[in-house]
N, C-alpha and C positions, 0 to 999 in steps of 0.2 A: 399514591404511587401506583401507576398502571402495571399490571402483570403481563409479561410477554408470554402469552399462552403457547406460542410455538416452542419456547424453551421448556415450558412445563411438559408439553407433548413429547419433546425430544428426550427429556429425562425419563419420562414414563416408558417410552419405546426402548431406551437403553436398559431400563430395569427389566422389561419383559424379555428382551433378548438374553439378558443375563440369566433369567429364570429358565429359559429354554435350554441354555447351555448346561445348567446344573441338572435339568431334567434328562437331557441326553446322556450326560456322564453317569447319572444314577442308573439309567436303563442299561447302558453298556456294562457297567460294573456288575449289576445283578445277573445279566446274561452270562458274563464270563465266569462268575462265581458258581452259578448253577451248572455250567458245563464242566468246570474243574471238579466240583464235588461229585458230579455224576461219573466222570472218568475214574476218579479215585475209588468210588464204591465198586464200580464194575471191575476195575483192575485188581482190587483187593480180593474180590470173590474169585476172579479168574485164576489167581495164583494158587488157590487151593485145589484147582482141578488139575490133576496130574496127566490125564489122558489128553494128548494134543487135539484129537478130533473133537472130543467133547468140549474142550476149551474153545475151539474154533466155532462150534455150534452155539456156545454160550455167547460169544461176542456177536454172532450173527443175530441172535435173538434180540439183542439190545441195539442193533444197528439203526433201527427206525427212530428210537429215542435219541440216539446220538445225532442223527441227521436233523431232527427237529430242533434240538438245542444249538447245533452248530451252524445250521443254514436256514431252515424254515422260519423259526421264530425271530432270528436276527434280521432276515429280509423283511418280515412283516413289521417289525418295530421300526426299522429305518425308513421303509416306504411310508408308513403311517406318520413318522416324524416329518418327512419332507412335505407331505400333503398338509399337515397341521401348520408347519412354518409358513408355507405359501399362503394358506388361508389367513394366517395372522398378518402377513404383508398386505394382502388385499384389503383386510379390515382397516389397517392403519392408513393405507392410501385413501380408502373411502372416507375415513374421518377427516383427513386433510382436505379432501375435495369438499366435504360438507362445510368445513370451517371457512374455506375460501369462498364458497357460495354465499354464506352469511355475510362475510366481510365485504364482498363486492356487490351484495344485494342482487344476485343473479336470479332470474326467474326459473331458468332451466337447470336441472341437476346433471351431474356427470353420468348418472344412470340413464339419462335420456339419449346419450350418444350410442352409436353402434360399436362394434368390435368387442373384444374380450375386456375383462375388467382392467387389466394392466394397460392396455392401449387407450381405453376410455379415460383412465386417470391421467395418463401422459398427455393426451390432447387437451383435457380440461384444465390441468395445471398450467400448461403452456399458454393457453388462451387467456388466462387470468393474470399471470405474473410475467409472461414473456420468456420464461425459462422452462425448457422441457426436461423431465426426468430422464429421457433417453439420451441426454448428453452426459449423464453421470458415468463415472469410470467403469462401474461394474454392471452397467445395464445389459450388456450382451450375456453376461453370466446369469443375470436374473431371468432373461428370456429363455435360456437353456434350462433353468430350473423349472420354469413354467411348462416347457415341453416334457420334461421328465414327470412332472406332476400329472399332466394330462395322460401321459403314457401309463402311469400307474393306475389312475382312476378309470380310464376308458379301455385300455388294452392289456390289463393284467400285468403291466410291467414289461411287455414285449414290444420293443420299438419297431415300428413299421417304416418310418422315414429313414432314408439312407443317411441324411445329415445327422439325425439323432443317433443312429447306430455308430457313425464315425466319431461323434462326440463322446459317446459312452465308451467306446474302445480307447480313445485317447485318455480319458479320465480314469481308466481302469475299473469301470463299474459294469462292464459286460464281459464276464469270464469267457475265456476261449471255449468254443464248442457249445455254449449255452445261448438260449434265445431270450432269457429274461435278465433284466438288470439286477445287479446285486450291489447296492450302495455300500460304501465302506464308511467306517467311523470317521476317518479323516475327511472324506468328501462331505459328510453331514456337517462337520465342524466348519469346513470351508464355506458351506452355504450360509451358515449363521454369520460368519465373518463378513461375507459379501452383503448380506441383508443389513448388517450393522453399518457398514461403509455407505451403503445406498441411502439409508435414512439420515446418517450424519451429514452427508453432502447435501441432501435435499433440505434438511432443516437449516444448514449453514447458509444456503441460498436465501431462505426466508429471513434470517437474521440480517444479512447484508442489505436486503431489500428494504428493511425497516429502519436502517441506520440513516440519520439525517445527513444530507449532503454537506461536505466541508467547503 
């Protein structure tokens, strides 16, 4: 019995995305718990200070710690998560292209093409199976995640392109009056859902291609 390796790869991809979801949930839970514990400790100590001015100074002393736990660390974790997830996607697309290269006995690799990794994979897959990943329902979302990833890596999370700024505003990840994106927990989860949809539809197209004609 021949093994359909595209199904094996699909199951493996589903498993990895599931692990990424658990990883994100764990990080978010730990960050929230650390912030809640911090606020309880500070508030408990502040209640013992009877002088209003001294109490205000006490809160001011811990304001930097609060800012780190409530904003800086949260931003760093979510930005790193998006970069990691997009790298995972590029790796999976690369594996798919490598498998197709072997299957079709092609001499040139998808890496030989120009453009970024996402577009190279799109062109390569289309040339070999006749169906382009950019026809998948969530492709435009994936492209926007790529722009966000590049913005995080190359521009410190400060969008320079008007289109990206407009997108970030629409998605609620560019707070009013700020120049740097601030990804939300729900946005990160939506990214994973879209990546899952993308690979499901892509692998489904492989299954259909291999089904014998009726």
